[in-house]
C-alpha distance (Angstrom), angle and dihedral (degrees) to the residues before:
residue distance angle dihedral
M1 . . .
K2 3.78 . .
F3 3.95 108.8 .
Q4 3.66 130.9 -170.8
N5 3.80 129.5 175.5
T6 3.79 125.4 -177.4
T7 3.75 97.4 170.3
D8 3.84 126.6 93.8
L9 3.77 92.0 -101.7
D10 3.89 117.6 114.5
S11 3.90 100.6 -93.6
V12 3.89 95.3 -156.7
R13 3.75 91.6 51.5
L14 3.70 93.4 45.2
E15 3.72 97.5 47.7
R16 3.79 89.5 47.5
A17 3.76 90.5 55.3
I18 3.92 93.4 46.7
L19 3.89 90.5 47.8
R20 3.80 91.2 47.9
A21 3.89 91.8 48.9
A22 3.92 91.1 47.2
D23 3.84 93.7 46.6
G24 3.81 111.4 127.9
W25 3.78 94.4 29.9
P26 3.76 130.5 85.3
H27 3.80 110.3 -93.4
N28 3.81 108.3 136.8
R29 3.73 94.2 109.6
L30 3.77 95.5 44.8
D31 3.78 121.9 117.7
V32 3.84 109.8 -153.7
R33 3.73 123.8 -173.2
V34 3.69 128.7 -175.8
R35 3.79 118.9 -164.5
Y36 3.82 144.1 147.9
S37 3.81 116.9 -83.7
R38 3.74 123.3 -126.0
G39 3.71 94.1 -117.5
A40 3.88 110.9 -38.1
E41 3.78 117.4 109.8
F42 3.83 88.3 -126.9
S43 3.81 138.7 -21.0
G44 3.86 140.5 165.9
T45 3.80 139.1 -158.1
C46 3.80 132.6 -167.2
Y47 3.76 120.7 -160.3
Y48 3.81 107.2 -160.5
T49 3.76 97.6 -166.0
H50 3.85 98.4 55.4
G51 3.77 96.6 28.2
Q52 3.86 91.8 -119.8
I53 3.79 125.7 154.4
Y54 3.80 117.5 -171.6
V55 3.84 119.0 -166.2
N56 3.81 115.1 -165.9
L57 3.86 116.7 -162.8
G58 3.84 126.5 -167.4
R59 3.72 114.1 -119.0
N60 3.87 97.2 -145.3
N61 3.93 100.0 44.2
S62 3.82 116.8 137.6
Y63 3.68 118.7 -139.2
P64 2.97 145.2 -102.3
Y65 3.87 83.1 49.3
S66 3.80 125.3 -158.8
I67 3.81 112.2 -133.9
H68 3.80 112.4 -157.7
T69 3.81 109.3 -146.7
N70 3.67 144.7 -176.9
I71 3.83 99.4 -127.0
A72 3.76 103.5 109.5
R73 3.93 116.7 105.8
P74 3.72 110.9 -93.4
Q75 3.91 116.2 -111.9
S76 3.81 130.2 -157.3
N77 3.70 146.6 -178.3
S78 3.83 129.4 -171.4
R79 3.81 94.3 -72.6
Y80 3.74 110.2 35.6
W81 3.98 146.3 -9.9
W82 3.86 132.0 -120.6
R83 3.68 140.4 -179.1
E84 3.75 124.8 -146.0
L85 3.84 115.3 -122.0
Y86 3.70 110.5 -113.6
S87 3.79 122.2 -176.2
V88 3.74 135.3 -153.5
E89 3.84 122.5 -160.0
A90 3.83 123.9 -128.9
A91 3.85 109.1 -155.0
D92 3.79 92.5 -152.0
A93 3.80 144.3 -7.6
Q94 3.80 95.6 -80.2
Q95 3.74 88.6 57.1
L96 3.86 92.6 52.3
V97 3.80 90.3 47.2
L98 3.89 89.3 51.6
F99 3.82 90.2 49.1
V100 3.84 90.5 53.0
F101 3.79 93.6 45.7
M102 3.78 94.1 48.7
H103 3.80 90.2 48.6
E104 3.86 90.6 52.9
F105 3.80 92.8 40.6
Y106 3.80 91.3 58.3
H107 3.83 87.8 51.8
W108 3.82 85.5 55.0
L109 3.76 93.7 46.1
I110 3.91 90.3 51.1
K111 3.72 89.1 53.2
K112 3.77 94.8 45.9
A113 3.92 89.5 47.7
R114 3.89 87.5 54.9
R115 3.59 94.7 -117.8
N116 3.72 128.2 146.6
V117 3.82 105.2 -86.5
R118 3.75 97.8 -159.1
Q119 3.81 123.3 104.3
K120 3.82 97.6 8.8
E121 3.68 101.6 128.8
G122 3.66 95.1 113.1
R123 3.78 92.8 51.2
C124 3.79 90.1 48.0
D125 3.80 92.1 49.8
R126 3.92 90.1 47.9
F127 3.81 91.5 53.2
A128 3.81 90.9 49.0
T129 3.67 94.9 44.9
R130 3.79 93.5 48.5
E131 3.86 88.0 59.5
L132 3.78 93.6 54.3
V133 3.88 91.3 44.6
D134 3.72 97.9 47.3
G135 3.78 98.1 29.9
Y136 3.79 103.8 41.8
G137 3.89 105.3 12.4
A138 3.78 96.4 -109.7
V139 3.82 118.7 169.8
V140 3.75 127.8 -128.9
R141 3.83 113.2 -139.0
D142 3.65 137.9 -173.5
E143 3.89 130.1 -126.7
A144 3.86 85.8 -85.0
G145 3.77 91.8 54.2
K146 3.69 93.8 -111.4
P147 3.92 125.0 137.6
V148 3.78 111.6 -103.6
A149 3.83 126.8 -152.7
R150 3.74 115.8 -97.0
S151 3.86 88.7 -124.8
S152 3.91 88.2 68.2
W153 3.63 94.8 62.5
D154 3.88 111.0 15.4
F155 3.75 97.6 63.5
Q156 3.92 104.7 123.6
D157 3.87 129.1 80.3
L158 3.78 94.6 -119.8
D159 3.64 96.9 173.4
G160 3.54 95.0 49.0
F161 3.84 92.4 49.1
V162 3.83 89.9 63.1
A163 3.84 98.4 27.7
A164 3.89 88.9 119.3
A165 3.84 89.2 64.0
R166 3.89 86.0 76.0
G167 3.93 89.9 63.0
R168 3.69 126.3 -137.3
V169 3.69 121.6 -47.8
R170 3.73 108.1 -131.5
R171 3.76 115.7 -146.2
P172 3.87 117.3 -135.7
R173 3.69 113.3 -99.6
Q174 3.93 113.9 -113.9
I175 3.74 110.4 -136.3
G176 3.87 114.8 -131.9
V177 3.81 94.7 8.3
R178 3.76 114.3 119.7
P179 3.78 117.8 -146.1
A180 3.77 116.0 -109.0
A181 3.67 119.4 -96.8
R182 3.79 112.1 -90.3
Q183 3.81 113.5 -116.0
P184 3.79 117.6 -135.0
S185 3.88 112.9 -110.1
R186 3.73 91.5 -133.1
P187 3.80 141.1 13.7
V188 3.89 115.6 -73.0
G189 3.70 119.3 -131.7
P190 3.92 134.9 -0.9
T191 3.69 118.9 -64.3
R192 3.92 131.6 -153.5
P193 3.77 127.3 -150.6
G194 3.80 108.4 -78.9
E195 3.77 94.0 15.8
Q196 3.81 118.9 123.0
L197 3.81 113.3 -125.1
L198 3.77 116.6 -125.3
L199 3.74 113.2 -147.3
F200 3.68 95.5 -176.8
K201 3.80 134.3 42.6
L202 3.70 111.6 -116.7
């Protein structure tokens, strides 16, 4: 991974956290750049073609920082659907950067797995939230500020959805070993009562 940080955050510590979070997923060709935003409290962008992820961090943010997410289960009635606003708390600027990176990184994994990239914000937020919860003990809260059960937001197989991003694992070829004969998927030829069915042509 090519990494560049132009903020005041410790680059070594930040890169180590990002690499640890991305461990197990393909990321060698990624170009990750962390920089200050021009006004927004935070933002992120993923450029699929060039494998670039930009994380933009607000200079004047106060921490801990409450990140509003799209991770709650959707609800609906006969007329429309809605989603409660859940939030997860970043204890410091590094955790906020990590959340944004993981969100954009999941976008990239979706593309690499050849999935439809549209309308995946909820999945990306869940992937990022999972990192803060599991790696840093962050708490997910509802609109009233009360902690919510994990089952209310972590209900999708996020890893399985992008498993194809890892690529096919090629088994080593065994020299001198012939492949087993392929069995037909269904009986070959018609049969009559009392007649033996031949599965293979002699």
